[in-house]
Every structure is written in structure tokens, then in C-alpha cells.
N, C-alpha and C positions, 0 to 999 in steps of 0.2 A: 504494500500500500504506500502510495506517495503522499507526503504531507506538505502543505504549503507553509513556508517560513517567511513570507513577505511581511507579516505583521507580528509584533510582539517578540517575546523571547523564544529562541529556537528550540527550547526544551522546557518541559514542565518543572515546577519547583520540586515535585516529588522525586525527580531523578537527578537533581543537582548533587554534585559531588563535594562541593565546598560551601559551607554556610558560615555566617558570622557567629562566633561563640559569644556567650553572654558578656565576657570580660573584654571583648574586642569591639570598640566603637565602630559603627557602620561607616564612618568617614575613612577608615583604614582600607587600603587595598588588600584583599585577602592574600596572605603570604608575604606582604610587604608593608611594614609600618612606616608610612611616610608622614612627616609633619606638615602642617599648614596645607592640607589636601584640598585643592579646589579643582574645578573642571579643567582648567588649563594645565595643571600639574598631571592630571590623569591622562589628558590627550598626549602630553609629552611622554609620559611613561609608556603608554600603549604604542606610540610611534617607535620608541626605542626597542620595544619588545617584539614588534611584528612587522614594521615597515620594510619594504624591499625596493628602495628607490632605483638601484641599478637595473634590476629586472623590469621594473615598470617602464623605465626609459628605453630599454631594449625590446619591449614587448612587440612593436610592429615588425621586428626583424628576428625574433626568437625562432620563428619557423625554420630558419636556415641552419640552426644549430641544435634544435631539440624537436621532439615529436609533440605536436599540439594535441595532447590528450590528457585530460585531468585524471583519467584512470590509470595512467602510466606510472603507477607507484607500486612497487613490490612490497608485500607484507614483510615484517621483520624476519620471520623464519626463512623466507626466500632470499632475503639479503644475505643471510648467513650461508645458505646453500650456494650462492654465487661467490662466496669467499670474501664478502665485505664485512669489515669490522664496523660496529655501530659506534659512532663518535658523537657524544652529546656536545652541543655548542649553544652558547647564548646569543650568537649572532643570527638574526632572522634571515639574513641574506644567504646563509649557508644551509638553511633548512632544505632538505631533499636534494642536496648537491653531492654527487659522488665522484670519487677519483681513485682509479685503480682498485685498491683493496679496502676501501673504506667509504662510508656514507655518513654525512653530517645531518644530525636531527636536533631540532630545538625542543627541549622539554616544554610541556604544557604549563603556562603560568597558572597559578591557583585561581586567579581572578576570573579566568574564562570558564571555570567550573562552578561559579557562583551565580545563582539565579538573580539575587538582589543586585549584583554588580551589573549584569546585563540590563536589567530594568532601568537602573539609574544612569548608566554611563555608556551603554551600547544600544540605544533605542532604535526602533525601526523608523522609516521615513515618516510614517503617520505620527509616531510618538514624538519625533523631532518637531514636527509642525505644531503639535499641542504644547510642547515645551517652550517654543519660541514666543508664544502668546503670554506666557507666565513669567515668573521671576527666575525660574531655573535656567541657567545658561545652556544653550544648545551645544552638545558635543560636536567637535570638528573631526574627530577620528572616524574613519570609515569602518563601519561594522562588517562590511563585506570582506575585509582582510581577516578579521577574526573568524568569520564563517568559513572562509577558504582554508585557514590554518587548521581548524578543528576537523574539517572534512578530510584533510590529508591524513589525519590519524584514523579516520574510518577505514582507510585503505591500509594503513600501516599495521594496525592492531585489529585483526579479524578473528584470530583464533586464540585459544588459551595459551598456546606456545608463544604467540606474538606478545600477549599480555605479560607473560613471565619475563621475556627479554626486555620489554619496556620497563618493567619494575627493576630489573637488574641494572639497567643503565640510567635509572632515575629520570626517565622520560615522563612517567606518571607518578603522582604523589603516593607515598607509602600507605596513606589511609584509605586508598581506593582498592576494592577487591574486584574480582572478575564479574560477579553478578551485577554490582553497581555500575561498573564500566559498561557492560553490555546494554543495560537499560539507558544509560546516558548517551552513548555514541550512536545508538539506533536512530536518533532524531537527526543525525547529520549524514546519514547514508544516502539520502535521495535529494540532496540539495543540488539545484541546477547551476550551471556556469553563470547564468545571468545574475545570480545572487551573490557571487563571490568576486573577489578582486581578480584583475586580469592575470596577475602572476600565477594564480591557481587554476587558470585554464590549461596550464602545463603541469606535469607531475615532476618526477625526479629528472635532473639534468646533469650532464657530464661537465666537470670542471674544466677539462682541457678544451672543450668546445666553447665554453663561456669565455675562457681566456682569449680565444681567437676572436670572438664577437666583440670583446672590449678593444682589442687591437684594431679591428677593422672599422668599427662604428664609433669609437671614442665617446662613450656616454660621459656627460659632465659630472655625474655623481660618483664615477669610479674613483677608487683611491689612487690607482696608477694608470698609466696609458698602456701597460703591457699585460696586466693580470686582473682578472675578476677577484681572485684571491691568490696570493703568492703561494705556490705549492711547495717551495723549498725554503727552509729556515736555517740551513747550514750548507756550507760549500761541500762538505763531505758527502752529504746525501745527494746533492746535485751531481757530483762526480760519479758516485755509485750508480746512479740512474743512467748516466751518459756513457759509462765505460763499455757496456755491452755492445751498443751499436758501433762504437769506435773500434773495438777489437774485431767485430765482424767486417767492417770496411777495410781494416788493415789486412786481415787474413785473405779477403777476397782479392784485393789488389796484388798481394804477394803471390797468390795462386795464378793470376793472369800473367803477371810478369815472368814467373817461372816457366809457365807453359810457352810463352813467346820466346824465351831464351832457349828452351829445348828445341822448338821448331826451327829457330834460326841457326842453331849450332850443330845440326846434324849434317856432316859432309858426305852425303850418300854417293857421290861420284868417285871418291877416293877409297871407298871401302870395298871389301870383298862381297861376293854375292850374299853370303849369310848375314854379314853385318849390314849390308844395304837393306835387306828385308827387315832386319831388326830396327834400323834407323827409320825406315818408312813407317813402321808400326808406332814408334815413339812420336814421330812427327804427326801422324794421324790422330793419336791419342791426345796430343797437346792441342791440336785444332778442335777436337771434340770437347775438351775441357773448356776452352774459350767460348765455344758455341753454346754449351749448356749453361755456362755462367752468364752469358749475355741473355739467354732465354729466362733464366731465373730472375735476373735483375729486372728485366722488363715486366715479368709477372708481379714482382714485389711492388712495383710502382703502378702497374696497370690495374691490378685487382682493387687496391684501395681507392684508386681514382674512379673506377667504374662504380664502386659502392657509394662513394661520396656524391657522384653525379646522380645516382638513383635516389639517394636520400634527399638531396636538394630538390629534385624534381617532385618527389612525393610530398615534401614539406610545402613546396610552392602550391601544389594542387590542393592541399588540405589546410592552407593557411587561414581559411575563413572560419567555418564553424568547428569548434572543438568537439572531439568525440568523447561522450560521457556514457559510462555504463554504471548502473547501481551496484553497490557492494553486496555480494551475496555471501552470507555467513552460514556455514553448515552447523 
């Protein structure tokens, strides 16, 4: 059954996972005791916790580096099957970004599990209009960002094994159990793309491709002109990553030069009949080595190039409507 979340809080108060305790004033953000808490402070807090300005700026061109499908999010157990370590991060711009053997995920802020917080500080459009006529200041933070963020967890945590992994990596608060989580996240499983921020029209994305998007399109909000996020924090790690292709290139060039040297150094005219036959075999083998190396080199570049062209053409054709499928939990 599909439920509409265009008005009101996206989940009933009975399924809320975080509530204000009697000794915690309602002016406090759940999980964060801020002083002098007003609406502008809350807007700033939510922006720091959830905004993704680089991806928002790159959105018209993200189709060239990522698959436009909000359902393109592997559950946590499948992330482990693919050999990716789960890395918690407090940077919202790294949420759902993966690189080689790891994926970055932002833990859920406690305030997004609180029904009263949504009512007061993340109202729907209709609620904002009613607030603007009264004394309560209208929130400026877009609730579509929070909706998209929680919907991503509907894909990430689908099974009990996913929930266990989420608890182990502190992605979900310790006071939440599997039954409560299932009742809460159910209400985010059928949210449409029209109701979430544009960043969440896409699912998980590859860091290496986002780095190229930053280099090509130069978004103003990027920290550097070369990286979406710097992948190497030490020279040793960079050298470790680069040494394998360098050794391959050195060995390949040495093999070709050795084959060329053998082919040129065989004096077949001055040798006896037996040695002439042997020299011709060596010469033919050297030519074959160079031929096969050239073929392998062409395939090493041609196959990735063809895949890249296919992905770009697919992304261009599907850059309009994002593909969404509801989360089905067994």
C-alpha cells in the first residue's frame, strides 16, 4: 500500500523512535543540547547535518557519472558481500559514496527520529503556510532533504542482518530495536522522487567518478578543483596504489624491447641450417610476443572505452525521469 506524505509528519507518533524525556526541555534538539535554540540555529544545524551542496550543483550533469536511480542502493549485507567496509562519516556529502573497498554512510541524527521535532521544525508546505501567518518563524531548511536521507536507509536496512550491521557501526541509535525500526522505516519505503531532494534521485555513487565530475565541471562549492573528496591522506598510500600499474608498464615495455632485440639480433644468413631454423623460430616467437602484447594493450584500452561510451549513452537517454522501485522486505 502506498501512502501519501505530502502533508504532515511522514510517520505517526506511535512509531517515533526518539521522544523528549521529561528532564529534556523541548527546545533541545534530540541528541544535541544546544543553547539559545531558535529556528535559525536549527536551520543551520540541519544544513550542516544533511546538506549536499556539491551534488546539488552537479545535479544537471550527474547522469554522466552515476546511474539516475534512487533505488540504486545496496543493502548493508550486500555491501559486505561486495567486499566494502562500512565507514561511518558525519559529512553528509559522503553519504552513499563508495570507493574501492569501502562505502561512507552518515549515521541517522536522533532528531529525525522524533515526531515532535518534525512537527515543529520540518513542517510540510501547508504547515509552513499556516506558520507564516502566526508568530512562529517559518523554517528555511528543506524537509525534502530529510525525507530523501531517511528513504536511503529504507534501502540500506531491509533485513535483520542489515539492522545488526547498522547497530555495529553506530548508524542507528542503540535504543532502537528491530521491531521498532521496522515499524518506523515502513513509512519511508514508498516515498516518491518528487518529494525528496534532487540529490536523492540518485543512490550510491562512485568517488572516483565524482572526482572527475569536479575536475570537468568545476562546481563552486567544491573544496578543491581536483577532488570531490581527497582519496589519499598520505604519500605512502598514494605510492602503494600507483606502484602496481607502474610495474606493469615497466614489465610490458621491457618485454617488447627484449623481443625487438631478439628479432633484430638473429643473423640467420651466417648460421648453419639447424641454427637458421632455430633462429627463425626465435624471430617468429618474438614477433608473436609483440603482436599479442599490442592486441592486449588495445583491448585494455578499448574495452573500458566501449563500456564508458555505453554508460554515457545510457545515462544520457535516462537523464530525465529517475527510476524508482518500492523497497520490498521479506
